[in-house]
VEXDREN-2710 file (C-alpha; in Angstrom, 1 decimal):
% VEXDREN-2710
k/r/px/py/pz
1/MET/-2.4/13.0/-39.5
2/TYR/-4.4/13.2/-36.1
3/THR/-3.4/15.8/-33.5
4/GLU/-4.1/16.6/-29.9
5/ILE/-2.6/18.9/-27.4
6/VAL/-1.9/17.7/-23.8
7/GLU/-0.6/19.3/-20.7
8/ALA/1.2/18.1/-17.4
9/GLU/2.5/19.8/-14.4
10/GLY/4.4/18.9/-11.4
11/HIS/8.0/18.1/-10.5
12/LEU/8.3/16.7/-13.9
13/VAL/12.0/16.4/-14.2
14/ASP/13.0/15.5/-10.8
15/SER/10.6/12.6/-10.9
16/GLN/11.7/11.8/-14.3
17/ILE/8.1/12.0/-15.7
18/LEU/9.0/14.2/-18.5
19/SER/11.4/11.7/-20.1
20/LYS/8.7/9.0/-19.6
21/ILE/6.3/11.0/-21.4
22/PHE/8.5/11.4/-24.4
23/ASP/9.3/7.7/-24.4
24/ARG/5.6/6.6/-24.1
25/VAL/4.7/8.7/-27.1
26/ILE/7.4/7.0/-29.2
27/GLU/6.6/3.5/-27.8
28/CYS/3.1/4.1/-28.9
29/GLY/3.9/4.9/-32.6
30/ALA/3.2/8.6/-32.4
31/GLU/5.4/11.7/-32.5
32/PHE/5.5/14.8/-30.2
33/GLU/6.4/18.4/-30.2
34/VAL/7.1/20.5/-27.2
35/VAL/4.9/23.5/-27.5
36/ALA/5.8/25.2/-24.4
37/PHE/7.8/24.1/-21.0
38/ASP/8.3/26.3/-18.1
39/LEU/10.8/24.8/-15.5
40/GLY/10.0/25.2/-11.9
41/ARG/12.9/26.7/-9.9
42/THR/11.9/26.0/-6.4
43/ASN/10.7/23.1/-4.1
44/GLN/7.2/24.8/-4.3
45/ASP/7.1/25.5/-8.0
46/PHE/5.7/23.1/-10.4
47/SER/7.0/22.8/-14.0
48/HIS/4.5/22.9/-16.7
49/LEU/4.5/21.2/-20.1
50/GLN/2.5/21.6/-23.1
51/LEU/2.9/18.9/-25.9
52/ARG/1.4/18.4/-29.2
53/VAL/1.0/14.7/-29.9
54/THR/0.7/13.6/-33.7
55/ALA/-0.3/10.2/-35.1
56/GLN/-1.0/8.7/-38.5
57/THR/-4.3/7.1/-37.2
58/SER/-7.0/7.9/-34.7
59/GLN/-6.6/4.6/-33.0
60/VAL/-2.8/5.2/-32.5
61/LEU/-3.7/8.7/-31.1
62/ALA/-6.4/7.4/-28.8
63/ARG/-4.1/4.6/-27.5
64/THR/-1.3/7.1/-27.0
65/LEU/-3.5/9.5/-25.1
66/GLU/-4.7/6.8/-22.9
67/GLU/-1.1/5.9/-21.9
68/LEU/-0.4/9.5/-21.3
69/VAL/-3.1/9.8/-18.7
70/GLU/-1.3/7.5/-16.4
71/LEU/1.5/9.9/-16.5
72/GLY/-0.6/12.8/-15.5
73/CYS/-1.2/14.4/-18.9
74/TYR/-4.4/15.7/-19.8
75/GLN/-6.1/17.2/-22.9
76/THR/-6.2/21.0/-23.3
77/ALA/-9.7/20.7/-24.9
78/VAL/-11.4/19.3/-21.9
79/ALA/-14.7/17.3/-22.3
80/ASN/-16.9/15.7/-19.7
81/ALA/-16.1/12.1/-18.9
82/LEU/-18.1/9.5/-20.7
83/LEU/-20.6/7.8/-18.5
84/ARG/-22.2/4.5/-19.4
85/PRO/-24.4/2.3/-17.2
86/ALA/-23.4/-1.0/-15.8
87/GLU/-25.5/-3.7/-17.5
88/ALA/-25.5/-6.0/-14.6
89/ASP/-24.2/-6.4/-11.1
90/CYS/-20.6/-6.8/-11.4
91/VAL/-20.4/-6.2/-15.2
92/VAL/-19.2/-3.0/-16.7
93/PRO/-18.8/-1.7/-20.3
94/ASP/-15.7/-3.0/-22.1
95/ASP/-14.3/0.5/-22.3
96/PHE/-14.3/1.1/-18.5
97/TYR/-11.5/3.3/-17.2
98/SER/-9.4/1.1/-14.8
99/THR/-8.0/3.3/-12.0
100/THR/-4.5/3.8/-10.6
101/ASN/-3.4/4.5/-7.2
102/HIS/-2.7/8.1/-7.9
103/ARG/-5.1/11.1/-7.0
104/THR/-7.7/11.2/-9.8
105/PHE/-10.2/13.8/-10.9
106/VAL/-13.1/13.4/-13.3
107/ARG/-14.9/16.2/-15.2
108/ASN/-18.6/15.8/-14.9
109/GLY/-21.1/18.6/-15.4
110/GLY/-18.4/20.9/-16.2
111/SER/-16.8/20.5/-12.9
112/TRP/-13.9/18.6/-11.9
113/LEU/-14.7/15.9/-9.1
114/GLU/-12.0/14.3/-7.1
115/VAL/-12.5/10.7/-6.9
116/ALA/-12.9/9.2/-3.4
117/CYS/-11.6/6.0/-2.0
118/GLN/-8.6/6.1/-4.4
119/ARG/-7.1/2.6/-5.2
120/MET/-5.7/0.9/-8.2
121/ASP/-7.7/-1.8/-10.3
122/ALA/-11.0/-0.4/-9.6
123/VAL/-13.6/1.5/-11.7
124/ILE/-15.0/4.9/-11.2
125/VAL/-18.7/5.4/-10.4
126/ILE/-20.5/8.8/-10.4
127/GLU/-23.4/9.0/-8.2
128/GLY/-25.3/11.9/-6.7
129/GLY/-22.5/14.4/-8.0
130/ARG/-19.8/12.3/-6.3
131/ALA/-17.1/10.2/-7.8
132/GLU/-15.6/7.1/-6.1
133/CYS/-13.5/4.1/-6.9
134/ARG/-15.3/0.9/-6.7
135/LYS/-14.3/-2.7/-6.9
136/LEU/-15.7/-4.7/-9.7
137/ARG/-17.7/-7.0/-7.4
138/ASP/-19.3/-4.0/-5.9
139/VAL/-20.7/-2.6/-9.1
140/ARG/-24.7/-2.7/-9.5
141/ARG/-26.9/-2.8/-12.4
142/GLY/-27.3/0.9/-13.7
143/ASP/-24.4/2.5/-11.8
144/LEU/-23.0/4.9/-14.0
145/ILE/-19.3/3.9/-15.0
146/VAL/-16.6/6.3/-16.3
147/CYS/-15.4/5.0/-19.9
148/GLY/-12.5/5.8/-21.7
149/VAL/-9.8/8.7/-20.7
150/HIS/-11.7/11.9/-21.8
151/GLY/-12.4/13.9/-18.8
152/VAL/-10.2/11.9/-16.6
153/ARG/-7.0/13.6/-15.0
154/ILE/-4.7/12.1/-12.4
155/GLN/-1.9/13.7/-10.3
156/PRO/1.0/11.4/-9.8
157/GLU/3.0/11.5/-6.6
158/PHE/6.3/13.4/-7.3
159/LYS/9.6/12.7/-5.8
160/GLU/10.8/15.2/-3.3
161/ARG/13.6/17.4/-4.1
162/ASP/15.2/17.1/-0.8
163/ARG/18.2/14.9/-1.6
164/LEU/19.4/14.6/1.9
165/GLY/16.0/13.6/3.3
166/PHE/13.8/10.5/3.2
167/ALA/13.7/10.7/-0.8
168/PHE/17.1/9.2/-1.1
169/MET/16.0/5.8/-0.1
170/ALA/13.4/5.6/-2.9
171/ASN/16.2/5.4/-5.7
172/ASP/16.8/1.8/-5.6
173/ILE/16.6/-1.5/-3.6
174/SER/19.8/-2.9/-2.3
175/SER/21.0/-5.3/0.4
176/GLU/24.2/-3.2/0.4
177/ARG/22.5/0.0/2.0
178/ARG/23.4/0.6/5.6
179/THR/20.5/-0.6/7.7
180/GLU/21.1/1.9/10.7
181/THR/20.8/4.9/8.3
182/ALA/17.7/3.6/6.9
183/VAL/16.2/2.9/10.3
184/GLN/17.0/6.5/11.4
185/LYS/15.2/7.9/8.5
186/ILE/12.1/5.7/9.3
187/ALA/12.1/6.4/13.0
188/GLU/12.2/10.3/12.2
189/LEU/9.2/9.9/9.7
190/MET/7.3/7.8/12.3
191/GLN/7.9/10.3/15.1
192/LYS/7.0/13.0/12.5
193/THR/3.8/11.2/11.5
194/LYS/2.7/10.7/15.2
195/ALA/3.3/14.3/16.1
196/ASP/1.1/15.5/13.2
197/GLY/-1.7/13.1/14.2
198/GLY/-1.1/10.7/11.5
199/ARG/-1.8/6.8/11.8
200/ILE/0.8/4.1/11.2
201/VAL/-0.3/0.7/10.2
202/PHE/1.9/-2.4/10.2
203/VAL/1.5/-5.5/8.0
204/ALA/3.4/-8.3/9.4
205/GLY/4.2/-12.0/8.8
206/PRO/5.3/-14.7/11.3
207/VAL/8.9/-14.1/10.5
208/VAL/8.6/-11.2/13.0
209/ILE/8.3/-13.9/15.5
210/HIS/10.7/-16.4/14.1
211/THR/13.5/-14.0/13.9
212/GLY/13.1/-12.8/17.5
213/GLY/11.6/-9.4/16.6
214/GLY/8.4/-10.0/18.9
215/ALA/9.8/-8.1/21.8
216/ALA/10.8/-5.1/19.8
217/PHE/7.4/-5.0/18.1
218/CYS/5.7/-5.2/21.5
219/ASP/7.7/-2.2/22.5
220/LEU/6.4/-0.3/19.3
221/VAL/2.9/-1.2/20.4
222/ARG/3.3/0.0/24.1
223/HIS/4.7/3.3/23.0
224/GLY/1.9/4.0/20.6
225/TYR/3.6/3.6/17.1
226/VAL/1.2/0.9/16.0
227/ASP/-2.2/2.1/15.2
228/ALA/-3.5/-1.1/13.5
229/LEU/-2.0/-4.6/12.8
230/LEU/-2.8/-6.4/9.6
231/SER/-1.6/-10.0/9.1
232/GLY/-2.6/-13.7/8.8
233/ASN/-3.3/-16.5/11.1
234/ALA/0.3/-17.6/11.4
235/LEU/1.7/-14.6/13.0
236/ALA/-0.9/-14.8/15.8
237/VAL/-0.5/-18.4/16.3
238/HIS/3.2/-18.4/16.5
239/ASP/3.1/-15.3/18.7
240/ILE/0.8/-17.1/21.2
241/GLU/2.8/-20.2/21.0
242/HIS/5.9/-18.3/21.8
243/ALA/3.9/-16.5/24.7
244/LEU/2.8/-19.7/26.1
245/TYR/5.5/-22.1/25.5
246/GLY/8.6/-20.2/24.6
247/THR/8.8/-21.8/21.1
248/SER/8.1/-20.7/17.7
249/LEU/7.4/-23.6/15.1
250/GLY/8.6/-25.8/18.1
251/VAL/12.0/-24.1/18.2
252/ASP/13.2/-22.9/21.8
253/MET/13.5/-19.2/21.1
254/GLU/16.3/-18.7/23.8
255/ARG/18.5/-21.7/22.7
256/GLY/17.5/-21.8/19.1
257/VAL/17.1/-25.6/19.2
258/PRO/13.9/-27.8/18.6
259/ILE/12.5/-29.2/21.7
260/GLU/10.9/-32.7/22.2
261/GLU/7.3/-32.6/20.8
262/GLY/7.7/-29.0/20.0
263/HIS/5.9/-29.5/16.8
264/LYS/2.6/-29.8/18.8
265/ASN/2.9/-26.4/20.5
266/HIS/1.5/-24.3/17.7
267/MET/-1.6/-26.7/17.7
268/ARG/-1.8/-26.4/21.6
269/ALA/-1.7/-22.6/21.2
270/ILE/-4.6/-22.7/18.9
271/ASN/-6.3/-25.1/21.4
272/ALA/-5.8/-22.6/24.2
273/ILE/-7.5/-19.8/22.4
274/ASN/-10.3/-22.0/21.3
275/ARG/-10.9/-23.1/24.8
276/ASN/-11.3/-19.3/25.7
277/GLY/-13.3/-18.4/22.5
278/SER/-11.1/-15.7/21.2
279/ILE/-7.7/-13.9/21.7
280/ARG/-9.3/-11.2/23.6
281/LYS/-11.1/-13.6/25.8
282/ALA/-7.8/-15.4/26.6
283/VAL/-6.2/-12.1/27.7
284/GLU/-9.0/-11.1/29.9
285/ALA/-8.8/-14.6/31.5
286/GLY/-5.3/-14.3/32.2
287/VAL/-4.3/-17.2/29.9
288/LEU/-2.3/-15.0/27.5
289/ARG/-0.1/-12.7/29.4
290/SER/2.5/-11.5/26.9
291/GLY/3.3/-11.1/23.2
292/VAL/2.2/-9.0/20.2
293/MET/-1.6/-10.1/20.3
294/TYR/-1.5/-9.5/24.2
295/GLU/-0.1/-6.1/23.8
296/CYS/-2.6/-5.2/21.0
297/VAL/-5.6/-6.3/23.2
298/ARG/-4.2/-4.5/26.1
299/ARG/-3.4/-1.2/24.2
300/GLY/-6.8/-1.3/22.2
301/VAL/-4.9/-1.5/18.9
302/PRO/-7.2/-3.0/16.2
303/TYR/-6.1/-6.1/14.4
304/VAL/-7.2/-8.0/11.4
305/LEU/-6.2/-11.4/10.6
306/ALA/-6.8/-12.7/7.1
307/GLY/-7.0/-16.5/6.5
308/SER/-5.6/-18.7/3.7
309/ILE/-6.0/-22.3/2.6
310/ARG/-2.8/-23.2/4.4
311/ASP/-3.9/-22.1/8.0
312/ASP/-3.9/-24.6/11.0
313/GLY/-6.8/-24.1/13.1
314/PRO/-7.5/-21.4/12.3
315/LEU/-7.8/-19.1/15.2
316/PRO/-11.5/-18.1/16.0
317/ASP/-10.3/-14.4/15.1
318/THR/-9.0/-15.3/11.7
319/MET/-11.4/-14.2/8.9
320/MET/-11.8/-17.1/6.4
321/ASP/-14.1/-15.1/4.3
322/LEU/-11.5/-13.3/2.0
323/ILE/-14.0/-10.6/0.7
324/LYS/-14.8/-9.7/4.6
325/ALA/-11.2/-9.8/5.4
326/GLN/-10.3/-7.3/2.5
327/ALA/-13.1/-4.9/3.7
328/ALA/-11.8/-5.1/7.2
329/TYR/-8.3/-4.4/5.9
330/ALA/-9.4/-1.4/3.7
331/GLU/-11.3/0.0/6.8
332/GLN/-8.0/0.1/8.9
333/LEU/-6.1/1.6/5.9
334/ALA/-8.7/4.3/5.0
335/ASP/-6.9/7.1/7.0
336/ALA/-3.5/5.6/7.3
337/THR/-0.6/7.9/6.7
338/MET/2.3/5.4/6.6
339/VAL/2.2/1.7/6.3
340/ILE/5.2/-0.5/7.3
341/CYS/5.3/-4.2/5.8
342/LEU/7.4/-6.6/7.5
343/SER/8.3/-9.9/5.8
344/SER/4.9/-10.9/4.3
345/MET/4.8/-11.1/0.6
346/LEU/1.1/-11.8/0.0
347/HIS/-0.4/-9.5/2.6
348/SER/2.1/-6.6/1.6
349/ILE/1.1/-6.8/-1.9
350/GLY/-2.6/-7.1/-1.1
351/VAL/-2.2/-3.9/1.1
352/GLY/-0.2/-2.1/-1.6
353/ASN/-3.2/-2.6/-3.9
354/MET/-5.5/-0.9/-1.6
355/LEU/-3.5/2.3/-0.9
356/PRO/-3.4/5.5/-2.8
357/SER/0.1/6.6/-3.8
358/TRP/0.4/9.5/-1.4
359/VAL/0.5/6.9/1.7
360/ARG/4.1/6.4/2.6
361/VAL/5.0/2.6/2.4
362/VAL/8.0/1.0/3.9
363/CYS/8.8/-2.8/3.0
364/VAL/11.3/-4.7/5.0
365/ASP/12.3/-8.2/3.8
366/ILE/15.5/-10.3/3.8
367/ASN/14.4/-11.2/0.3
368/PRO/14.8/-8.4/-2.4
369/ALA/12.3/-10.0/-4.7
370/VAL/9.5/-9.2/-2.1
371/VAL/10.3/-5.6/-2.0
372/THR/10.8/-5.3/-5.8
373/LYS/7.4/-7.2/-6.4
374/LEU/5.4/-4.5/-4.3
375/SER/7.0/-1.7/-6.2
376/ASP/6.5/-3.4/-9.7
377/ARG/2.9/-4.0/-9.0
378/GLY/2.1/-0.2/-9.0
379/SER/3.1/0.7/-5.4
380/GLN/5.9/2.9/-6.6
381/GLN/6.1/4.9/-3.4
382/THR/7.3/2.0/-1.6
383/ILE/10.8/2.2/0.3
384/GLY/12.5/-1.0/0.2
385/ILE/15.0/-2.3/2.9
386/VAL/16.5/-5.6/2.4
387/THR/17.5/-6.9/5.9
388/ASP/16.7/-9.2/8.7
389/VAL/13.2/-8.3/10.1
390/GLY/14.3/-9.3/13.7
391/GLY/17.3/-7.1/13.7
392/PHE/15.5/-4.2/12.0
393/LEU/12.9/-4.1/14.6
394/GLY/15.4/-4.1/17.3
395/LEU/17.2/-1.0/16.0
396/LEU/14.2/0.8/15.3
397/ALA/12.8/0.3/18.9
398/GLU/16.1/1.5/20.1
399/ARG/16.2/4.5/17.8
400/LEU/12.7/5.4/18.8
401/HIS/13.5/5.2/22.5
402/ARG/16.3/7.8/22.0
403/GLY/13.8/10.3/20.7
END
């Protein structure tokens, strides 16, 4: 029999991590014995677990320990992390450690280093006494890569014990939840975030315009609740189409009916921006005088438009090099405190992959599958609200006005 002692600490019971640890050991074909467990009795006190894991083979034990690391367990007998050099640019050893979005520490030279630039699906590089997450494409030959799970410790985010606060919304995703209640909680969190000097980043799809939410979103920009906007070509095109011609995808936004030759309006909008050279230049020339993009330019709110194969135009501001677009997204997300995703599945999931687990994420979509996908792909801190985005933005702007 092969045995190892592991430990874990945090709000293990409240976050249901304790039961997950037990289940994971059994799923891996190993056995466990609780050596010691101290229950934290206040909001500030962590629980502490010491667990003996036993397996019939060294391979089963190693696999079990690797699975337990993702739940915040670490070995009592701590060793330095195993480092191996990258054999070529973009190529790492087969046993590389693949990161989660949780706060991570690596033991090197007898000391624990907190890993910088935390994100999921990356490798950890040790350089100059510093550890950081790095995308595979950014690895260079000779970089020292953390391999295996020895000397790696992660700190999962724990659910809050305040059952009457924002935490109640994280329990499930349901279209039956009262939208007004969710909006009130989000507005309170946004106000607190701004009062504490935090940054709120919005990820938005063109549905914001189609559902009539553009005016409310402009209101959020004007009142300083939008610190950056991440989107694609379509949001900007249809926002500008609405500002110039009163339509979105050729539909009159006031009457809700298609207008004659309205299908040309999104191309006319692109043409108008092309004539001026950029969205900013169109604003400065007085061509673009309203809308989401206009407000972002006037208020100095940075925006990144990431292109795709389906884009018409695209607008001159749209970044068609996706690697550069990812980097521009990551730059705006680097110090984000809160991220609000509005009806954009691909951009929302992409942003979720870039975020550490301690950043608040709110995802609003009429399709519950979008909200579920974001959470299932690792962004488990996501609060999901299944509702119409236009109506949600109207309620949010109204609630923020009330203070």
